[in-house]
Legacy VTK file of the C-alpha trace (Angstrom):
# vtk DataFile Version 3.0
C-alpha trace
ASCII
DATASET POLYDATA
POINTS 78 float
-167.091 50.433 103.964
-168.547 53.917 103.522
-172.280 54.633 103.875
-173.784 57.926 102.705
-177.431 58.849 103.259
-179.624 61.036 101.066
-183.043 62.613 101.541
-185.260 61.994 98.518
-187.305 65.020 97.460
-189.961 64.931 94.751
-192.631 67.376 93.564
-194.871 66.569 96.546
-192.237 66.815 99.278
-189.533 69.156 100.561
-186.086 68.930 102.052
-187.658 69.444 105.479
-190.270 66.721 104.824
-188.624 64.377 102.263
-190.459 61.642 100.414
-187.924 59.046 101.539
-184.339 58.118 102.257
-181.644 56.407 100.205
-178.358 54.972 101.403
-175.340 54.434 99.179
-172.831 51.837 100.341
-169.328 51.902 98.894
-166.746 49.174 99.403
-163.939 47.442 97.511
-166.476 45.807 95.186
-168.181 49.068 94.191
-171.282 50.913 95.257
-174.885 49.935 95.820
-178.001 51.996 96.541
-180.991 51.089 98.680
-184.149 52.949 99.667
-186.168 52.423 102.817
-189.582 51.337 101.557
-193.155 51.441 102.853
-192.658 47.684 103.423
-190.287 48.801 106.225
-187.233 47.256 104.598
-184.163 48.464 102.720
-184.404 47.460 99.037
-182.108 47.995 96.066
-182.842 51.083 94.041
-181.690 52.601 90.780
-183.260 56.025 91.423
-179.984 57.770 92.363
-178.252 56.223 89.353
-181.120 57.438 87.127
-180.822 60.924 88.626
-177.093 60.984 87.943
-177.908 60.103 84.316
-180.371 62.979 83.877
-183.716 61.726 85.217
-184.807 64.656 87.360
-187.976 63.161 88.908
-186.279 63.193 92.331
-183.625 65.341 93.959
-181.165 63.882 96.452
-179.643 65.818 99.357
-176.852 64.326 101.436
-177.875 64.018 105.088
-176.423 62.628 108.302
-177.096 59.126 109.628
-179.172 60.717 112.405
-181.343 62.578 109.895
-181.776 59.344 107.936
-182.925 57.546 111.093
-185.490 60.292 111.642
-186.926 59.763 108.153
-186.938 55.977 108.639
-188.754 56.471 111.959
-191.382 58.674 110.299
-191.941 56.057 107.578
-192.270 53.331 110.232
-194.903 55.361 112.100
-196.802 55.716 108.801
LINES 1 79
78 0 1 2 3 4 5 6 7 8 9 10 11 12 13 14 15 16 17 18 19 20 21 22 23 24 25 26 27 28 29 30 31 32 33 34 35 36 37 38 39 40 41 42 43 44 45 46 47 48 49 50 51 52 53 54 55 56 57 58 59 60 61 62 63 64 65 66 67 68 69 70 71 72 73 74 75 76 77
């Protein structure tokens, strides 16, 4: 299984201070996307799929697992 993390950047955030984090999991059955929410849980998301289809509300930048953990930690601290 392959996991890739992405910083989510919208009009009110930046790459240095992203709005959130998304993880894409790829395995033999396909791929699935989840975002870490304000409820402090990973939940399915279609935002990356929408972006790939032309919805440009958010930008996604590939990041390391360590960077993703930093964003998750910031969200947890509120």
